[in-house]
N, CA, C and O atoms as CSV, one atom per row, in Angstrom:
chain,resi,resn,atom,element,x,y,z
A,1,MET,N,N,5.501,8.236,-9.480
A,1,MET,CA,C,3.404,8.163,-8.898
A,1,MET,C,C,3.084,8.703,-7.682
A,1,MET,O,O,3.481,8.160,-6.651
A,2,LYS,N,N,2.617,9.401,-7.666
A,2,LYS,CA,C,1.969,10.428,-6.302
A,2,LYS,C,C,-0.040,10.067,-6.444
A,2,LYS,O,O,-0.982,10.118,-7.234
A,3,LEU,N,N,0.289,9.749,-5.187
A,3,LEU,CA,C,-1.159,9.468,-4.819
A,3,LEU,C,C,-2.080,10.544,-3.882
A,3,LEU,O,O,-1.766,10.258,-2.726
A,4,GLN,N,N,-2.706,11.243,-3.856
A,4,GLN,CA,C,-3.888,12.485,-2.941
A,4,GLN,C,C,-4.584,11.287,-2.064
A,4,GLN,O,O,-4.751,10.090,-2.299
A,5,ILE,N,N,-4.774,11.765,-1.431
A,5,ILE,CA,C,-6.231,11.103,-0.827
A,5,ILE,C,C,-6.913,12.470,-0.134
A,5,ILE,O,O,-6.274,13.323,0.483
A,6,LYS,N,N,-8.395,12.481,-0.383
A,6,LYS,CA,C,-9.248,13.288,0.826
A,6,LYS,C,C,-9.869,12.423,1.409
A,6,LYS,O,O,-10.670,11.652,0.881
A,7,ILE,N,N,-9.569,12.460,2.543
A,7,ILE,CA,C,-10.575,11.434,4.192
A,7,ILE,C,C,-11.654,12.199,4.410
A,7,ILE,O,O,-11.384,13.355,4.087
A,8,ASP,N,N,-12.692,12.097,4.788
A,8,ASP,CA,C,-13.643,12.567,5.342
A,8,ASP,C,C,-13.813,12.719,7.065
A,8,ASP,O,O,-14.404,11.762,7.566
A,9,GLU,N,N,-13.513,13.453,7.724
A,9,GLU,CA,C,-12.825,13.696,8.589
A,9,GLU,C,C,-14.217,12.172,10.588
A,9,GLU,O,O,-14.032,11.575,11.649
A,10,ASP,N,N,-15.503,12.607,9.373
A,10,ASP,CA,C,-16.451,12.531,10.210
A,10,ASP,C,C,-16.896,10.310,10.238
A,10,ASP,O,O,-17.463,9.493,10.963
A,11,SER,N,N,-16.254,10.354,9.119
A,11,SER,CA,C,-16.582,9.053,8.728
A,11,SER,C,C,-15.436,7.413,8.859
A,11,SER,O,O,-15.589,6.225,9.143
A,12,GLY,N,N,-14.062,8.557,8.347
A,12,GLY,CA,C,-13.053,8.126,7.927
A,12,GLY,C,C,-12.811,6.742,6.737
A,12,GLY,O,O,-12.395,5.584,6.755
A,13,LYS,N,N,-13.445,7.863,5.632
A,13,LYS,CA,C,-13.945,6.697,4.421
A,13,LYS,C,C,-12.233,8.397,3.499
A,13,LYS,O,O,-11.774,9.455,3.929
A,14,ILE,N,N,-12.075,7.746,2.502
A,14,ILE,CA,C,-11.762,8.575,1.495
A,14,ILE,C,C,-12.681,8.773,0.014
A,14,ILE,O,O,-13.176,8.069,-0.866
A,15,VAL,N,N,-12.596,9.667,0.242
A,15,VAL,CA,C,-14.135,10.757,-0.491
A,15,VAL,C,C,-13.277,10.945,-1.854
A,15,VAL,O,O,-13.959,11.479,-2.729
A,16,ASP,N,N,-12.260,10.711,-2.161
A,16,ASP,CA,C,-11.697,11.466,-3.366
A,16,ASP,C,C,-10.190,11.367,-3.647
A,16,ASP,O,O,-9.414,11.731,-2.763
A,17,ALA,N,N,-9.658,10.836,-4.977
A,17,ALA,CA,C,-8.213,10.469,-4.947
A,17,ALA,C,C,-7.879,11.435,-6.830
A,17,ALA,O,O,-8.611,11.800,-7.749
A,18,CYS,N,N,-6.641,11.470,-6.597
A,18,CYS,CA,C,-5.976,12.316,-7.530
A,18,CYS,C,C,-4.632,11.422,-7.604
A,18,CYS,O,O,-4.223,10.690,-6.703
A,19,PHE,N,N,-4.000,11.643,-8.926
A,19,PHE,CA,C,-3.269,11.164,-8.770
A,19,PHE,C,C,-2.145,11.738,-9.577
A,19,PHE,O,O,-2.729,12.153,-10.578
A,20,LYS,N,N,-1.206,11.932,-9.685
A,20,LYS,CA,C,0.188,12.364,-10.434
A,20,LYS,C,C,1.537,11.657,-10.909
A,20,LYS,O,O,2.407,11.352,-10.093
A,21,THR,N,N,1.712,11.313,-12.853
A,21,THR,CA,C,2.386,10.146,-12.921
A,21,THR,C,C,2.991,10.538,-14.184
A,21,THR,O,O,2.394,10.968,-15.171
A,22,PHE,N,N,4.399,10.321,-14.030
A,22,PHE,CA,C,5.007,10.621,-15.179
A,22,PHE,C,C,5.641,8.707,-15.886
A,22,PHE,O,O,6.596,8.331,-15.207
A,23,GLY,N,N,5.323,7.876,-16.775
A,23,GLY,CA,C,5.511,7.485,-16.893
A,23,GLY,C,C,4.792,7.074,-18.763
A,23,GLY,O,O,4.429,7.817,-19.675
A,24,CYS,N,N,4.879,5.262,-18.600
A,24,CYS,CA,C,3.828,4.517,-19.976
A,24,CYS,C,C,2.660,4.958,-19.215
A,24,CYS,O,O,2.466,5.900,-18.447
A,25,GLY,N,N,1.711,3.694,-19.797
A,25,GLY,CA,C,0.671,4.183,-20.329
A,25,GLY,C,C,-0.083,3.095,-19.325
A,25,GLY,O,O,-1.220,3.316,-18.908
A,26,SER,N,N,0.582,2.026,-19.016
A,26,SER,CA,C,0.281,1.195,-17.594
A,26,SER,C,C,0.798,2.062,-16.829
A,26,SER,O,O,-0.113,2.704,-16.305
A,27,ALA,N,N,1.782,2.405,-16.503
A,27,ALA,CA,C,1.927,2.957,-14.748
A,27,ALA,C,C,0.523,4.189,-14.326
A,27,ALA,O,O,-0.024,4.362,-13.236
A,28,ILE,N,N,0.228,4.987,-15.863
A,28,ILE,CA,C,-0.991,5.312,-16.094
A,28,ILE,C,C,-2.408,5.422,-15.312
A,28,ILE,O,O,-3.080,6.117,-14.550
A,29,ALA,N,N,-2.352,3.854,-16.296
A,29,ALA,CA,C,-3.265,2.892,-16.006
A,29,ALA,C,C,-3.922,2.677,-14.424
A,29,ALA,O,O,-5.029,2.609,-13.889
A,30,SER,N,N,-2.416,2.617,-14.042
A,30,SER,CA,C,-2.098,1.644,-12.571
A,30,SER,C,C,-2.621,2.738,-11.887
A,30,SER,O,O,-3.678,2.234,-11.508
A,31,SER,N,N,-2.633,3.974,-11.423
A,31,SER,CA,C,-2.368,5.003,-10.857
A,31,SER,C,C,-3.898,5.311,-10.991
A,31,SER,O,O,-4.498,5.716,-9.995
A,32,SER,N,N,-4.629,5.116,-12.318
A,32,SER,CA,C,-6.311,5.011,-12.384
A,32,SER,C,C,-7.007,4.573,-11.651
A,32,SER,O,O,-7.895,4.988,-10.907
A,33,VAL,N,N,-6.519,3.572,-11.910
A,33,VAL,CA,C,-7.870,2.101,-11.084
A,33,VAL,C,C,-7.047,2.444,-9.697
A,33,VAL,O,O,-7.539,1.919,-8.697
A,34,ALA,N,N,-6.074,3.107,-9.522
A,34,ALA,CA,C,-5.797,2.937,-7.978
A,34,ALA,C,C,-6.959,4.217,-7.298
A,34,ALA,O,O,-7.251,4.361,-6.111
A,35,THR,N,N,-7.200,4.609,-7.868
A,35,THR,CA,C,-7.905,6.198,-7.311
A,35,THR,C,C,-9.298,5.996,-7.683
A,35,THR,O,O,-10.169,6.782,-7.309
A,36,GLU,N,N,-9.530,5.039,-8.359
A,36,GLU,CA,C,-11.355,4.890,-8.437
A,36,GLU,C,C,-10.793,3.479,-7.079
A,36,GLU,O,O,-10.891,4.022,-5.978
A,37,TRP,N,N,-10.524,2.679,-6.986
A,37,TRP,CA,C,-10.541,1.567,-6.207
A,37,TRP,C,C,-10.349,2.542,-4.604
A,37,TRP,O,O,-10.982,1.895,-3.769
A,38,VAL,N,N,-9.877,3.503,-4.082
A,38,VAL,CA,C,-9.309,4.031,-2.947
A,38,VAL,C,C,-10.734,4.612,-3.063
A,38,VAL,O,O,-10.718,4.729,-1.838
A,39,LYS,N,N,-11.469,4.898,-3.267
A,39,LYS,CA,C,-12.801,6.489,-3.359
A,39,LYS,C,C,-13.930,5.775,-2.377
A,39,LYS,O,O,-14.886,5.516,-3.108
A,40,GLY,N,N,-14.122,5.487,-1.458
A,40,GLY,CA,C,-15.814,5.149,-0.639
A,40,GLY,C,C,-14.833,3.821,0.379
A,40,GLY,O,O,-15.414,2.896,0.946
A,41,LYS,N,N,-13.642,3.972,0.410
A,41,LYS,CA,C,-12.787,3.048,1.291
A,41,LYS,C,C,-12.316,3.681,2.642
A,41,LYS,O,O,-12.074,4.883,2.750
A,42,SER,N,N,-12.208,2.799,3.641
A,42,SER,CA,C,-11.224,3.263,5.024
A,42,SER,C,C,-10.179,3.577,4.616
A,42,SER,O,O,-9.909,3.663,3.418
A,43,MET,N,N,-9.239,3.854,5.749
A,43,MET,CA,C,-8.126,3.125,5.163
A,43,MET,C,C,-7.381,2.074,5.791
A,43,MET,O,O,-6.202,1.842,5.525
A,44,ASP,N,N,-7.936,1.558,6.466
A,44,ASP,CA,C,-7.410,0.753,6.347
A,44,ASP,C,C,-7.464,-0.744,5.080
A,44,ASP,O,O,-6.697,-1.613,4.665
A,45,GLU,N,N,-8.937,-0.283,4.874
A,45,GLU,CA,C,-9.531,-0.753,3.455
A,45,GLU,C,C,-8.271,-1.154,2.127
A,45,GLU,O,O,-7.976,-2.244,1.637
A,46,VAL,N,N,-7.745,0.227,1.849
A,46,VAL,CA,C,-7.496,0.820,0.820
A,46,VAL,C,C,-5.971,-0.614,1.219
A,46,VAL,O,O,-5.690,-1.349,0.272
A,47,LEU,N,N,-5.307,-0.791,2.363
A,47,LEU,CA,C,-3.779,-1.098,2.214
A,47,LEU,C,C,-4.491,-2.536,1.860
A,47,LEU,O,O,-3.477,-3.121,1.480
A,48,THR,N,N,-5.422,-3.394,1.741
A,48,THR,CA,C,-5.793,-4.591,1.530
A,48,THR,C,C,-5.332,-4.618,-0.090
A,48,THR,O,O,-4.978,-5.774,-0.322
A,49,ILE,N,N,-5.228,-3.969,-1.038
A,49,ILE,CA,C,-5.358,-3.347,-2.454
A,49,ILE,C,C,-3.907,-4.267,-2.465
A,49,ILE,O,O,-2.934,-4.098,-1.729
A,50,LYS,N,N,-4.082,-5.286,-3.532
A,50,LYS,CA,C,-2.560,-5.180,-3.632
A,50,LYS,C,C,-2.410,-5.175,-5.289
A,50,LYS,O,O,-3.367,-4.969,-6.036
A,51,ASN,N,N,-0.729,-5.497,-5.846
A,51,ASN,CA,C,-0.756,-4.863,-6.880
A,51,ASN,C,C,-0.639,-5.950,-7.548
A,51,ASN,O,O,0.464,-6.033,-8.088
A,52,THR,N,N,-1.341,-6.840,-7.739
A,52,THR,CA,C,-1.731,-8.404,-8.761
A,52,THR,C,C,-3.001,-8.779,-8.503
A,52,THR,O,O,-3.488,-9.908,-8.561
A,53,GLU,N,N,-3.892,-6.953,-7.989
A,53,GLU,CA,C,-5.047,-6.855,-8.591
A,53,GLU,C,C,-4.901,-5.856,-9.568
A,53,GLU,O,O,-5.722,-5.801,-10.484
A,54,ILE,N,N,-3.949,-5.041,-9.498
A,54,ILE,CA,C,-4.630,-4.446,-10.239
A,54,ILE,C,C,-3.774,-4.543,-11.648
A,54,ILE,O,O,-3.938,-3.970,-12.725
A,55,ALA,N,N,-2.842,-5.453,-11.226
A,55,ALA,CA,C,-2.584,-5.780,-12.574
A,55,ALA,C,C,-2.990,-7.271,-13.327
A,55,ALA,O,O,-2.544,-7.466,-14.457
A,56,LYS,N,N,-3.684,-8.122,-12.797
A,56,LYS,CA,C,-5.359,-8.464,-13.185
A,56,LYS,C,C,-6.031,-7.841,-14.602
A,56,LYS,O,O,-6.088,-7.884,-15.831
A,57,HIS,N,N,-6.611,-7.062,-13.014
A,57,HIS,CA,C,-7.623,-5.814,-14.466
A,57,HIS,C,C,-7.720,-5.745,-14.852
A,57,HIS,O,O,-8.747,-6.122,-15.415
A,58,LEU,N,N,-6.444,-4.848,-15.512
A,58,LEU,CA,C,-5.770,-4.146,-16.689
A,58,LEU,C,C,-5.020,-5.005,-17.103
A,58,LEU,O,O,-4.124,-4.506,-17.784
A,59,SER,N,N,-4.940,-6.457,-16.983
A,59,SER,CA,C,-3.992,-7.076,-18.029
A,59,SER,C,C,-2.488,-6.588,-18.447
A,59,SER,O,O,-2.052,-6.023,-19.450
A,60,LEU,N,N,-2.042,-6.934,-17.549
A,60,LEU,CA,C,-0.937,-5.863,-17.898
A,60,LEU,C,C,0.345,-7.239,-18.064
A,60,LEU,O,O,0.301,-7.973,-17.076
A,61,PRO,N,N,1.322,-7.631,-19.019
A,61,PRO,CA,C,1.801,-7.934,-19.226
A,61,PRO,C,C,2.981,-8.572,-18.082
A,61,PRO,O,O,2.712,-8.016,-17.017
A,62,PRO,N,N,4.070,-9.430,-17.896
A,62,PRO,CA,C,5.504,-9.848,-16.740
A,62,PRO,C,C,5.603,-8.486,-17.270
A,62,PRO,O,O,4.638,-7.948,-16.727
A,63,VAL,N,N,6.229,-7.500,-18.069
A,63,VAL,CA,C,7.130,-6.515,-17.782
A,63,VAL,C,C,6.610,-5.480,-17.662
A,63,VAL,O,O,7.286,-4.469,-17.851
A,64,LYS,N,N,5.139,-5.367,-17.284
A,64,LYS,CA,C,4.354,-4.403,-16.978
A,64,LYS,C,C,4.478,-4.289,-15.854
A,64,LYS,O,O,4.247,-3.124,-15.531
A,65,LEU,N,N,4.798,-5.062,-14.827
A,65,LEU,CA,C,3.617,-5.376,-13.580
A,65,LEU,C,C,4.258,-4.547,-11.643
A,65,LEU,O,O,3.799,-4.413,-10.508
A,66,HIS,N,N,5.891,-4.146,-12.638
A,66,HIS,CA,C,6.530,-3.333,-11.707
A,66,HIS,C,C,5.319,-2.280,-11.614
A,66,HIS,O,O,4.647,-2.244,-10.584
A,67,CYS,N,N,4.915,-1.034,-13.184
A,67,CYS,CA,C,4.211,-0.476,-12.927
A,67,CYS,C,C,2.754,-0.449,-11.370
A,67,CYS,O,O,2.306,0.403,-10.602
A,68,SER,N,N,2.466,-2.347,-11.715
A,68,SER,CA,C,1.704,-1.929,-10.503
A,68,SER,C,C,1.411,-2.057,-8.884
A,68,SER,O,O,0.469,-2.003,-8.093
A,69,MET,N,N,2.889,-2.267,-8.912
A,69,MET,CA,C,3.961,-2.089,-7.786
A,69,MET,C,C,3.677,-1.405,-7.125
A,69,MET,O,O,3.242,-1.422,-5.973
A,70,LEU,N,N,4.116,-0.062,-8.457
A,70,LEU,CA,C,4.139,1.075,-8.060
A,70,LEU,C,C,2.637,2.155,-7.977
A,70,LEU,O,O,2.317,3.343,-8.015
A,71,ALA,N,N,2.363,1.511,-7.914
A,71,ALA,CA,C,0.545,2.169,-7.482
A,71,ALA,C,C,0.271,1.441,-6.045
A,71,ALA,O,O,0.160,2.294,-5.164
A,72,GLU,N,N,0.148,0.269,-5.620
A,72,GLU,CA,C,0.017,0.305,-4.652
A,72,GLU,C,C,1.671,0.883,-3.435
A,72,GLU,O,O,1.297,1.485,-2.429
A,73,ASP,N,N,2.745,0.761,-3.516
A,73,ASP,CA,C,3.525,1.438,-3.347
A,73,ASP,C,C,3.012,3.126,-2.525
A,73,ASP,O,O,3.083,3.712,-1.444
A,74,ALA,N,N,2.419,3.329,-4.120
A,74,ALA,CA,C,1.662,4.929,-3.880
A,74,ALA,C,C,0.571,4.951,-3.293
A,74,ALA,O,O,0.574,5.991,-2.635
A,75,ILE,N,N,-0.753,4.194,-3.078
A,75,ILE,CA,C,-1.736,3.557,-2.285
A,75,ILE,C,C,-0.848,3.874,-0.536
A,75,ILE,O,O,-0.668,4.958,0.019
A,76,LYS,N,N,-0.565,2.871,-0.195
A,76,LYS,CA,C,0.486,2.685,1.084
A,76,LYS,C,C,1.195,3.798,1.432
A,76,LYS,O,O,1.391,3.821,2.647
A,77,ALA,N,N,1.795,5.004,0.676
A,77,ALA,CA,C,2.374,6.299,0.977
A,77,ALA,C,C,1.194,7.331,1.301
A,77,ALA,O,O,1.351,8.207,2.152
A,78,ALA,N,N,0.009,7.184,0.580
A,78,ALA,CA,C,-0.773,7.927,0.780
A,78,ALA,C,C,-1.256,8.040,2.129
A,78,ALA,O,O,-1.065,9.036,2.826
A,79,VAL,N,N,-2.034,6.766,2.580
A,79,VAL,CA,C,-2.696,6.286,3.617
A,79,VAL,C,C,-1.625,7.115,4.725
A,79,VAL,O,O,-2.009,8.085,5.377
A,80,LYS,N,N,0.021,6.454,4.825
A,80,LYS,CA,C,1.446,6.799,5.317
A,80,LYS,C,C,1.150,8.515,5.685
A,80,LYS,O,O,0.898,8.870,6.837
A,81,ASP,N,N,1.216,9.371,4.667
A,81,ASP,CA,C,0.657,10.947,5.172
A,81,ASP,C,C,-0.225,10.994,5.176
A,81,ASP,O,O,-0.387,12.214,5.176
A,82,ALA,N,N,-1.540,10.405,5.184
A,82,ALA,CA,C,-3.154,10.543,5.562
A,82,ALA,C,C,-3.002,10.804,7.602
A,82,ALA,O,O,-3.724,11.389,8.410
A,83,GLU,N,N,-1.493,9.903,7.758
A,83,GLU,CA,C,-2.654,9.404,9.580
A,83,GLU,C,C,-1.353,10.582,9.962
A,83,GLU,O,O,-1.634,11.400,10.837
A,84,ALA,N,N,-0.067,10.661,9.369
A,84,ALA,CA,C,1.051,11.604,9.939
A,84,ALA,C,C,0.633,13.179,9.922
A,84,ALA,O,O,1.132,13.974,10.718
A,85,LYS,N,N,-0.328,13.554,8.942
A,85,LYS,CA,C,-0.803,14.641,8.657
A,85,LYS,C,C,-2.124,14.921,9.768
A,85,LYS,O,O,-2.263,16.061,10.210
A,86,ARG,N,N,-3.281,13.586,10.280
A,86,ARG,CA,C,-3.773,13.748,11.573
A,86,ARG,C,C,-3.573,13.079,12.961
A,86,ARG,O,O,-4.231,13.083,14.001
A,87,GLY,N,N,-2.563,12.581,12.620
A,87,GLY,CA,C,-1.385,13.019,14.407
A,87,GLY,C,C,-0.841,13.994,14.613
A,87,GLY,O,O,-0.425,13.946,15.771
A,88,LYS,N,N,-0.492,15.222,13.984
A,88,LYS,CA,C,0.199,16.420,13.405
A,88,LYS,C,C,-1.027,17.533,13.794
A,88,LYS,O,O,-0.850,18.512,14.518
A,89,MET,N,N,-2.528,17.093,13.038
A,89,MET,CA,C,-3.547,18.736,13.622
A,89,MET,C,C,-3.328,17.915,15.338
A,89,MET,O,O,-2.857,18.464,16.334
A,90,ASN,N,N,-3.962,16.147,15.203
A,90,ASN,CA,C,-4.371,16.012,16.459
A,90,ASN,C,C,-3.421,16.752,17.582
A,90,ASN,O,O,-3.683,17.852,18.070
A,91,GLY,N,N,-2.160,15.873,17.935
A,91,GLY,CA,C,-1.329,16.467,18.476
A,91,GLY,C,C,-1.811,18.228,18.763
A,91,GLY,O,O,-2.517,18.662,19.672
A,92,ASN,N,N,-1.237,18.879,17.797
A,92,ASN,CA,C,-1.599,20.183,17.890
A,92,ASN,C,C,-2.721,20.759,18.413
A,92,ASN,O,O,-2.372,21.754,19.048
A,93,SER,N,N,-4.152,20.571,18.454
A,93,SER,CA,C,-5.119,20.273,18.762
A,93,SER,C,C,-5.329,20.414,20.037
A,93,SER,O,O,-6.076,21.238,20.564
A,94,LYS,N,N,-4.347,19.212,20.810
A,94,LYS,CA,C,-4.652,19.207,22.612
A,94,LYS,C,C,-3.519,20.366,22.498
A,94,LYS,O,O,-4.161,21.405,22.349
A,95,ALA,N,N,-2.441,20.604,22.498
A,95,ALA,CA,C,-1.758,21.691,22.441
A,95,ALA,C,C,-2.003,22.601,22.963
A,95,ALA,O,O,-1.514,22.871,24.060
A,96,ALA,N,N,-3.064,23.561,22.174
A,96,ALA,CA,C,-3.475,25.147,21.946
A,96,ALA,C,C,-4.642,24.467,23.328
A,96,ALA,O,O,-4.920,25.109,24.342
A,97,ASP,N,N,-5.081,23.288,23.061
A,97,ASP,CA,C,-6.713,22.907,24.610
A,97,ASP,C,C,-5.850,23.444,26.012
A,97,ASP,O,O,-6.299,24.200,26.873
A,98,ALA,N,N,-3.997,22.606,25.963
A,98,ALA,CA,C,-3.534,23.310,26.922
A,98,ALA,C,C,-3.446,24.321,28.107
A,98,ALA,O,O,-2.371,24.511,28.677
């Protein structure tokens, strides 16, 4: 499960999100909910989204809870990736200014 986010540089809000998931319907649905829920929120706000909220929203049975965990992990990974890229961009621009 991969989640990509697009962040508005001025506001710091997530303006778009997309996912790629290979798996069952519950995994795909969890990914879809995650992309909808992150839009319009800051990176700090989306880190508060928990797999239990996704599972409850989708009424996932206990045997499918791991699908919602994958979605939560994908959100965290997307934020980490975005922060790393932002750091590299800021680091490169500082080096160019020197």
